MILUM-978674 format. One record per residue (C-alpha): chain; x, y, z. Coordinates in pm, 1 decimal. Example, Ala and Ser with C-alpha at 12.3 -4.5 7.8 and 13.67 -1.06 7.14 Angstrom:
BEGIN
pt mol:A	X:1230.0	Y:-450.0	Z:780.0
pt mol:A	X:1367.0	Y:-106.0	Z:714.0
This chain:
BEGIN
pt mol:A	X:1636.0	Y:-452.6	Z:-1682.5
pt mol:A	X:1580.2	Y:-664.7	Z:-1316.8
pt mol:A	X:1261.5	Y:-568.8	Z:-1161.2
pt mol:A	X:1102.4	Y:-751.3	Z:-916.1
pt mol:A	X:723.4	Y:-735.6	Z:-697.2
pt mol:A	X:677.9	Y:-455.3	Z:-499.6
pt mol:A	X:322.9	Y:-267.1	Z:-318.4
pt mol:A	X:-71.6	Y:-190.5	Z:-287.1
pt mol:A	X:-279.9	Y:-408.5	Z:-498.7
pt mol:A	X:-479.4	Y:-654.3	Z:-782.1
pt mol:A	X:-374.0	Y:-822.1	Z:-1020.3
pt mol:A	X:-446.3	Y:-955.1	Z:-1373.8
pt mol:A	X:-384.5	Y:-1280.3	Z:-1517.8
pt mol:A	X:-420.8	Y:-1313.3	Z:-1921.1
pt mol:A	X:-460.7	Y:-1617.2	Z:-2171.3
pt mol:A	X:-464.1	Y:-1503.6	Z:-2514.6
pt mol:A	X:-622.7	Y:-1680.1	Z:-2820.1
pt mol:A	X:-978.0	Y:-1825.4	Z:-2737.2
pt mol:A	X:-871.0	Y:-1886.7	Z:-2357.9
pt mol:A	X:-913.6	Y:-1433.4	Z:-2312.5
pt mol:A	X:-1161.5	Y:-1355.3	Z:-2110.0
pt mol:A	X:-1239.6	Y:-1010.1	Z:-2189.1
pt mol:A	X:-1618.1	Y:-976.8	Z:-2103.0
pt mol:A	X:-1531.1	Y:-1091.8	Z:-1669.0
pt mol:A	X:-1286.7	Y:-805.6	Z:-1551.1
pt mol:A	X:-1174.7	Y:-891.7	Z:-1189.7
pt mol:A	X:-1159.2	Y:-561.8	Z:-956.5
pt mol:A	X:-1009.3	Y:-488.0	Z:-659.2
pt mol:A	X:-1000.3	Y:-153.0	Z:-518.0
pt mol:A	X:-891.5	Y:29.1	Z:-259.7
pt mol:A	X:-875.6	Y:428.2	Z:-143.6
pt mol:A	X:-787.1	Y:614.8	Z:-430.9
pt mol:A	X:-676.7	Y:341.3	Z:-614.4
pt mol:A	X:-819.5	Y:33.0	Z:-850.8
pt mol:A	X:-707.9	Y:-287.2	Z:-1020.0
pt mol:A	X:-864.0	Y:-443.0	Z:-1269.9
pt mol:A	X:-739.9	Y:-842.6	Z:-1408.6
pt mol:A	X:-800.2	Y:-750.4	Z:-1805.3
pt mol:A	X:-714.9	Y:-1086.0	Z:-1954.6
pt mol:A	X:-664.6	Y:-1408.5	Z:-1807.6
pt mol:A	X:-644.5	Y:-1791.0	Z:-1885.4
pt mol:A	X:-987.8	Y:-1980.5	Z:-1755.7
pt mol:A	X:-975.1	Y:-2299.7	Z:-1600.8
pt mol:A	X:-701.4	Y:-2432.4	Z:-1859.1
pt mol:A	X:-430.4	Y:-2390.4	Z:-2058.1
pt mol:A	X:-262.4	Y:-2640.1	Z:-2331.8
pt mol:A	X:112.0	Y:-2721.2	Z:-2399.0
pt mol:A	X:293.2	Y:-2441.9	Z:-2581.8
pt mol:A	X:-24.2	Y:-2247.2	Z:-2608.6
pt mol:A	X:50.5	Y:-1840.2	Z:-2552.2
pt mol:A	X:-95.7	Y:-1637.2	Z:-2306.9
pt mol:A	X:-64.9	Y:-1328.1	Z:-2162.4
pt mol:A	X:-106.5	Y:-1145.0	Z:-1819.4
pt mol:A	X:-261.2	Y:-815.1	Z:-1828.9
pt mol:A	X:-310.0	Y:-567.9	Z:-1554.4
pt mol:A	X:-481.1	Y:-195.1	Z:-1559.1
pt mol:A	X:-400.7	Y:35.9	Z:-1228.9
pt mol:A	X:-643.8	Y:310.5	Z:-1157.5
pt mol:A	X:-576.7	Y:659.3	Z:-945.6
pt mol:A	X:-897.6	Y:801.2	Z:-819.0
pt mol:A	X:-720.9	Y:1026.6	Z:-586.0
pt mol:A	X:-689.4	Y:1382.8	Z:-707.5
pt mol:A	X:-436.4	Y:1496.9	Z:-421.6
pt mol:A	X:-193.1	Y:1218.0	Z:-489.7
pt mol:A	X:47.9	Y:1051.8	Z:-790.9
pt mol:A	X:96.9	Y:714.9	Z:-778.8
pt mol:A	X:410.5	Y:466.4	Z:-837.4
pt mol:A	X:574.9	Y:102.9	Z:-801.7
pt mol:A	X:578.0	Y:-179.2	Z:-970.2
pt mol:A	X:332.3	Y:-468.9	Z:-1093.7
pt mol:A	X:493.9	Y:-835.0	Z:-1103.0
pt mol:A	X:291.2	Y:-1171.3	Z:-1243.2
pt mol:A	X:406.2	Y:-1507.3	Z:-1109.6
pt mol:A	X:334.6	Y:-1845.8	Z:-1125.3
pt mol:A	X:375.9	Y:-2149.2	Z:-934.5
pt mol:A	X:498.9	Y:-2407.7	Z:-1140.9
pt mol:A	X:871.5	Y:-2515.4	Z:-1207.3
pt mol:A	X:1085.1	Y:-2283.3	Z:-1416.3
pt mol:A	X:1170.4	Y:-2623.9	Z:-1592.5
pt mol:A	X:773.9	Y:-2623.9	Z:-1733.2
pt mol:A	X:826.9	Y:-2221.5	Z:-1858.1
pt mol:A	X:528.5	Y:-1997.3	Z:-1833.7
pt mol:A	X:585.5	Y:-1653.4	Z:-1640.5
pt mol:A	X:943.2	Y:-1619.1	Z:-1584.7
pt mol:A	X:1082.1	Y:-1499.1	Z:-1231.5
pt mol:A	X:1119.1	Y:-1115.3	Z:-1223.3
pt mol:A	X:812.9	Y:-1071.4	Z:-1461.1
pt mol:A	X:734.0	Y:-725.2	Z:-1365.7
pt mol:A	X:641.7	Y:-349.7	Z:-1499.4
pt mol:A	X:694.4	Y:-39.6	Z:-1285.6
pt mol:A	X:405.5	Y:213.6	Z:-1312.4
pt mol:A	X:357.6	Y:577.9	Z:-1229.2
pt mol:A	X:-6.6	Y:773.3	Z:-1275.5
pt mol:A	X:-68.9	Y:1113.9	Z:-1195.7
pt mol:A	X:-301.6	Y:1205.4	Z:-959.3
pt mol:A	X:-698.2	Y:1248.9	Z:-1092.8
pt mol:A	X:-796.9	Y:1552.7	Z:-1191.1
pt mol:A	X:-1103.1	Y:1748.9	Z:-1095.5
pt mol:A	X:-1269.0	Y:1931.6	Z:-1322.4
pt mol:A	X:-1623.6	Y:2135.0	Z:-1234.5
pt mol:A	X:-1698.1	Y:1895.1	Z:-951.0
pt mol:A	X:-1619.9	Y:1567.2	Z:-1164.4
pt mol:A	X:-1377.7	Y:1353.4	Z:-1121.9
pt mol:A	X:-1175.5	Y:1226.0	Z:-1381.1
pt mol:A	X:-930.9	Y:920.0	Z:-1286.8
pt mol:A	X:-581.8	Y:874.1	Z:-1463.9
pt mol:A	X:-529.0	Y:456.2	Z:-1641.1
pt mol:A	X:-227.2	Y:264.0	Z:-1689.6
pt mol:A	X:-213.9	Y:-111.1	Z:-1792.8
pt mol:A	X:76.1	Y:-320.0	Z:-1792.0
pt mol:A	X:122.8	Y:-634.2	Z:-2084.9
pt mol:A	X:309.1	Y:-928.9	Z:-1991.5
pt mol:A	X:408.9	Y:-1235.1	Z:-2155.1
pt mol:A	X:332.9	Y:-1427.7	Z:-2391.1
pt mol:A	X:437.8	Y:-1688.6	Z:-2229.5
pt mol:A	X:383.8	Y:-2110.2	Z:-2236.6
pt mol:A	X:438.9	Y:-2424.1	Z:-2056.4
pt mol:A	X:668.2	Y:-2677.5	Z:-2242.7
pt mol:A	X:772.2	Y:-3017.7	Z:-2139.8
pt mol:A	X:476.3	Y:-3105.2	Z:-1948.3
pt mol:A	X:450.7	Y:-3548.8	Z:-1894.0
pt mol:A	X:128.7	Y:-3703.1	Z:-2004.3
pt mol:A	X:-76.8	Y:-3886.0	Z:-1724.4
pt mol:A	X:53.4	Y:-3595.5	Z:-1454.6
pt mol:A	X:-187.1	Y:-3348.9	Z:-1324.5
pt mol:A	X:-49.8	Y:-2984.6	Z:-1336.9
pt mol:A	X:-193.2	Y:-2741.5	Z:-1229.1
pt mol:A	X:-106.7	Y:-2343.5	Z:-1098.0
pt mol:A	X:-209.2	Y:-2051.5	Z:-1025.7
pt mol:A	X:-139.9	Y:-1647.4	Z:-1129.8
pt mol:A	X:-78.7	Y:-1394.7	Z:-907.7
pt mol:A	X:34.4	Y:-1036.7	Z:-943.8
pt mol:A	X:157.2	Y:-839.9	Z:-638.7
pt mol:A	X:153.5	Y:-433.0	Z:-677.9
pt mol:A	X:373.4	Y:-276.7	Z:-470.7
pt mol:A	X:412.8	Y:112.2	Z:-416.0
pt mol:A	X:540.6	Y:397.9	Z:-143.2
pt mol:A	X:368.4	Y:591.1	Z:32.2
pt mol:A	X:466.9	Y:870.9	Z:184.5
pt mol:A	X:186.3	Y:1092.0	Z:400.4
pt mol:A	X:188.0	Y:1349.8	Z:642.0
pt mol:A	X:-68.8	Y:1346.6	Z:921.6
pt mol:A	X:-199.0	Y:1628.5	Z:1089.8
pt mol:A	X:-418.2	Y:1807.8	Z:1445.8
pt mol:A	X:-466.9	Y:2171.6	Z:1297.4
pt mol:A	X:-469.5	Y:2355.7	Z:1600.9
pt mol:A	X:-288.3	Y:2150.6	Z:1863.1
pt mol:A	X:-329.3	Y:2355.4	Z:2185.4
pt mol:A	X:-63.3	Y:2397.9	Z:2427.9
pt mol:A	X:-136.4	Y:2529.0	Z:2742.8
pt mol:A	X:226.0	Y:2816.0	Z:2930.4
pt mol:A	X:3.5	Y:2692.5	Z:3286.7
pt mol:A	X:-293.9	Y:2507.8	Z:3418.3
pt mol:A	X:-429.5	Y:2897.5	Z:3532.6
pt mol:A	X:-385.3	Y:3066.3	Z:3180.5
pt mol:A	X:-708.7	Y:3132.6	Z:3013.6
pt mol:A	X:-752.2	Y:3064.3	Z:2627.8
pt mol:A	X:-1002.3	Y:3198.8	Z:2423.2
pt mol:A	X:-1044.4	Y:2804.2	Z:2259.0
pt mol:A	X:-1079.7	Y:2476.4	Z:2353.7
pt mol:A	X:-735.4	Y:2348.4	Z:2507.6
pt mol:A	X:-747.0	Y:2090.4	Z:2749.1
pt mol:A	X:-400.4	Y:1994.3	Z:2958.6
pt mol:A	X:-538.5	Y:1587.6	Z:2922.4
pt mol:A	X:-779.7	Y:1477.6	Z:2630.6
pt mol:A	X:-833.0	Y:1236.8	Z:2343.4
pt mol:A	X:-817.2	Y:1329.6	Z:1992.3
pt mol:A	X:-1009.0	Y:1167.6	Z:1748.3
pt mol:A	X:-995.7	Y:1428.0	Z:1422.2
pt mol:A	X:-695.5	Y:1456.5	Z:1248.9
pt mol:A	X:-657.8	Y:1618.0	Z:894.1
pt mol:A	X:-482.4	Y:1263.3	Z:652.1
pt mol:A	X:-465.1	Y:1179.8	Z:342.7
pt mol:A	X:-665.8	Y:820.6	Z:219.2
pt mol:A	X:-327.0	Y:598.1	Z:305.3
pt mol:A	X:-315.6	Y:271.6	Z:432.9
pt mol:A	X:-195.7	Y:322.0	Z:768.3
pt mol:A	X:-380.1	Y:600.8	Z:948.4
pt mol:A	X:-364.5	Y:833.2	Z:1298.3
pt mol:A	X:-702.1	Y:667.9	Z:1468.9
pt mol:A	X:-629.3	Y:881.9	Z:1778.7
pt mol:A	X:-407.9	Y:1113.3	Z:1957.8
pt mol:A	X:-349.7	Y:1078.1	Z:2380.8
pt mol:A	X:-243.8	Y:1417.9	Z:2449.2
pt mol:A	X:-69.0	Y:1554.6	Z:2806.9
pt mol:A	X:91.4	Y:1910.5	Z:2914.9
pt mol:A	X:252.7	Y:1925.3	Z:3203.4
pt mol:A	X:424.9	Y:2294.7	Z:3214.4
pt mol:A	X:823.3	Y:2294.9	Z:3343.3
pt mol:A	X:814.4	Y:2716.2	Z:3476.2
pt mol:A	X:1031.7	Y:2899.2	Z:3225.5
pt mol:A	X:781.7	Y:2953.7	Z:3017.1
pt mol:A	X:807.7	Y:2576.6	Z:2888.0
pt mol:A	X:575.0	Y:2273.6	Z:2888.1
pt mol:A	X:648.8	Y:1937.4	Z:2840.0
pt mol:A	X:405.9	Y:1763.7	Z:2590.7
pt mol:A	X:292.0	Y:1417.1	Z:2612.5
pt mol:A	X:145.7	Y:1231.2	Z:2304.1
pt mol:A	X:15.1	Y:825.7	Z:2318.2
pt mol:A	X:-8.7	Y:782.7	Z:1909.8
pt mol:A	X:-274.6	Y:486.6	Z:1815.5
pt mol:A	X:-155.7	Y:398.8	Z:1441.1
pt mol:A	X:-376.7	Y:117.2	Z:1220.0
pt mol:A	X:-368.2	Y:-21.3	Z:934.9
pt mol:A	X:-676.2	Y:80.8	Z:749.8
pt mol:A	X:-599.9	Y:-139.8	Z:398.1
pt mol:A	X:-613.9	Y:-522.9	Z:333.8
pt mol:A	X:-265.5	Y:-554.7	Z:183.9
pt mol:A	X:153.6	Y:-589.9	Z:361.8
pt mol:A	X:333.4	Y:-285.1	Z:527.7
pt mol:A	X:689.0	Y:-321.7	Z:373.3
pt mol:A	X:990.2	Y:-126.9	Z:439.6
pt mol:A	X:1099.2	Y:109.6	Z:164.0
pt mol:A	X:1415.1	Y:-75.5	Z:91.1
pt mol:A	X:1274.2	Y:-429.0	Z:87.2
pt mol:A	X:973.4	Y:-258.2	Z:-191.8
pt mol:A	X:1116.1	Y:-512.6	Z:-461.4
pt mol:A	X:1175.7	Y:-789.5	Z:-281.2
pt mol:A	X:799.0	Y:-970.4	Z:-318.6
pt mol:A	X:833.1	Y:-1218.7	Z:-17.4
pt mol:A	X:966.8	Y:-999.2	Z:247.7
pt mol:A	X:823.9	Y:-938.3	Z:563.0
pt mol:A	X:1036.7	Y:-658.0	Z:672.4
pt mol:A	X:798.0	Y:-389.0	Z:759.4
pt mol:A	X:927.8	Y:-128.6	Z:930.7
pt mol:A	X:803.6	Y:229.1	Z:873.1
pt mol:A	X:961.9	Y:567.9	Z:871.1
pt mol:A	X:783.3	Y:797.1	Z:1147.8
pt mol:A	X:860.9	Y:1122.7	Z:1279.1
pt mol:A	X:644.2	Y:1372.1	Z:1527.3
pt mol:A	X:661.7	Y:1798.4	Z:1520.6
pt mol:A	X:556.7	Y:2081.7	Z:1621.5
pt mol:A	X:657.9	Y:2477.1	Z:1555.5
pt mol:A	X:963.4	Y:2206.3	Z:1409.6
pt mol:A	X:1012.6	Y:2076.8	Z:1760.2
pt mol:A	X:1073.4	Y:1700.5	Z:1687.0
pt mol:A	X:918.8	Y:1458.1	Z:1924.3
pt mol:A	X:1150.9	Y:1162.0	Z:2070.2
pt mol:A	X:889.6	Y:839.0	Z:2049.3
pt mol:A	X:958.1	Y:551.8	Z:2253.0
pt mol:A	X:998.6	Y:197.2	Z:2058.0
pt mol:A	X:1190.3	Y:325.3	Z:1721.3
pt mol:A	X:1547.9	Y:270.5	Z:1550.9
pt mol:A	X:1720.9	Y:445.2	Z:1358.8
pt mol:A	X:1381.2	Y:669.6	Z:1325.9
pt mol:A	X:1187.4	Y:340.9	Z:1180.8
pt mol:A	X:869.4	Y:208.9	Z:1348.3
pt mol:A	X:786.7	Y:-212.9	Z:1305.2
pt mol:A	X:464.3	Y:-239.5	Z:1201.9
pt mol:A	X:427.8	Y:-578.4	Z:1202.5
pt mol:A	X:72.6	Y:-622.1	Z:1310.0
pt mol:A	X:-262.6	Y:-397.6	Z:1263.3
pt mol:A	X:-250.7	Y:-201.7	Z:1554.7
pt mol:A	X:57.1	Y:3.9	Z:1747.3
pt mol:A	X:67.8	Y:251.5	Z:2006.7
pt mol:A	X:442.5	Y:485.7	Z:1994.5
pt mol:A	X:449.7	Y:724.2	Z:2305.1
pt mol:A	X:631.9	Y:1062.9	Z:2241.1
pt mol:A	X:736.9	Y:1391.3	Z:2419.4
pt mol:A	X:838.9	Y:1730.2	Z:2346.9
pt mol:A	X:982.2	Y:2012.7	Z:2541.0
pt mol:A	X:787.6	Y:2285.4	Z:2388.6
pt mol:A	X:856.3	Y:2701.9	Z:2487.3
pt mol:A	X:530.4	Y:2873.7	Z:2541.1
pt mol:A	X:599.7	Y:3269.7	Z:2647.4
pt mol:A	X:268.5	Y:3358.9	Z:2578.3
pt mol:A	X:-27.9	Y:3215.5	Z:2770.6
pt mol:A	X:-83.1	Y:2930.0	Z:2481.9
pt mol:A	X:-23.7	Y:2804.0	Z:2181.0
pt mol:A	X:-285.0	Y:2673.4	Z:1899.3
pt mol:A	X:-51.3	Y:2524.5	Z:1565.9
pt mol:A	X:-59.9	Y:2246.3	Z:1342.8
pt mol:A	X:103.6	Y:1871.9	Z:1503.5
pt mol:A	X:278.0	Y:1703.6	Z:1233.7
pt mol:A	X:271.7	Y:1299.7	Z:1194.9
pt mol:A	X:494.3	Y:1247.6	Z:898.3
pt mol:A	X:542.4	Y:838.0	Z:796.4
pt mol:A	X:727.3	Y:677.6	Z:497.6
pt mol:A	X:663.9	Y:280.3	Z:410.1
pt mol:A	X:531.1	Y:111.7	Z:121.6
pt mol:A	X:277.8	Y:-104.1	Z:95.6
pt mol:A	X:183.7	Y:-441.4	Z:-136.2
pt mol:A	X:-92.3	Y:-663.0	Z:-190.1
pt mol:A	X:-147.7	Y:-951.3	Z:-348.5
pt mol:A	X:-468.1	Y:-1143.0	Z:-603.0
pt mol:A	X:-451.6	Y:-1510.9	Z:-786.3
pt mol:A	X:-648.5	Y:-1652.6	Z:-1017.6
pt mol:A	X:-888.4	Y:-1959.8	Z:-964.1
pt mol:A	X:-673.3	Y:-2276.4	Z:-1042.6
pt mol:A	X:-530.2	Y:-2332.8	Z:-1396.8
pt mol:A	X:-516.5	Y:-2675.4	Z:-1543.9
pt mol:A	X:-226.9	Y:-2748.1	Z:-1777.3
pt mol:A	X:-265.0	Y:-3009.1	Z:-2005.8
pt mol:A	X:-20.5	Y:-3158.2	Z:-2166.6
pt mol:A	X:32.1	Y:-3189.7	Z:-2571.5
pt mol:A	X:-18.7	Y:-3575.6	Z:-2592.8
pt mol:A	X:-410.8	Y:-3528.5	Z:-2384.9
pt mol:A	X:-483.6	Y:-3258.9	Z:-2601.6
pt mol:A	X:-831.4	Y:-3254.6	Z:-2785.8
pt mol:A	X:-1062.1	Y:-3029.7	Z:-3012.7
pt mol:A	X:-1335.2	Y:-3070.1	Z:-2790.3
pt mol:A	X:-1140.4	Y:-3003.3	Z:-2422.0
pt mol:A	X:-967.6	Y:-2632.5	Z:-2561.7
pt mol:A	X:-1257.6	Y:-2535.9	Z:-2737.8
């Protein structure tokens, strides 16, 4: 079954036999996610010598499952063998468990190989790196609890309800794309209606690349479209700069201006404002350079 690379995290390489690195795990951690290199070839690899690539994913997030693909790749012509194209494995992890205040993470391991290199010409310097690409789909909901809208500027409220303010406190999951602030401005329209204008500031807070959800299985895609919607009392906001409800997010931060007309029949309303986003996220890691040694140039001392 063909599976291509897809989002967040890590990669791990392994070589078999005496080249296995079992005592030096390489680790990349993100918010709630930990990726480790379990086994990989170190420094050099002989022609026809089999090697493996192995990764381990740990989900420390107790609120969300994790699913996606891990793919491995090298950087030599496929005429020499090595890692075939589309060397990918899917994974699914349940949320971590919390029992009596203690966190029990969920883990999954992926094995790739064995692989080997062949048809190496003597006297030609060969080397490669091994990369792992981790990709997954993110769906997140971000809330401003008690988002307050006054009927008019003279309306009396028992809670703070400024018609213009900058909100920096949101209830949101630990995801790569965060809502860092919301600028609010409310104007009365009469007839128990108010025009609510907001400016969202969105920021990528994790190392890696946003990727359009439909491109998750394309490891080199640069498309970065985020499905974005904002709602209040079930009423959708109209947001500028979106095409088909999607935001092009090719930078690390972006502002989005939105507005909606809200019915306010009482003095004020204080209900959650919701920001809903769907996107893919991808991380890539690679090993140090690995020297490939033709069979004619191998010696016992070199490969020991």
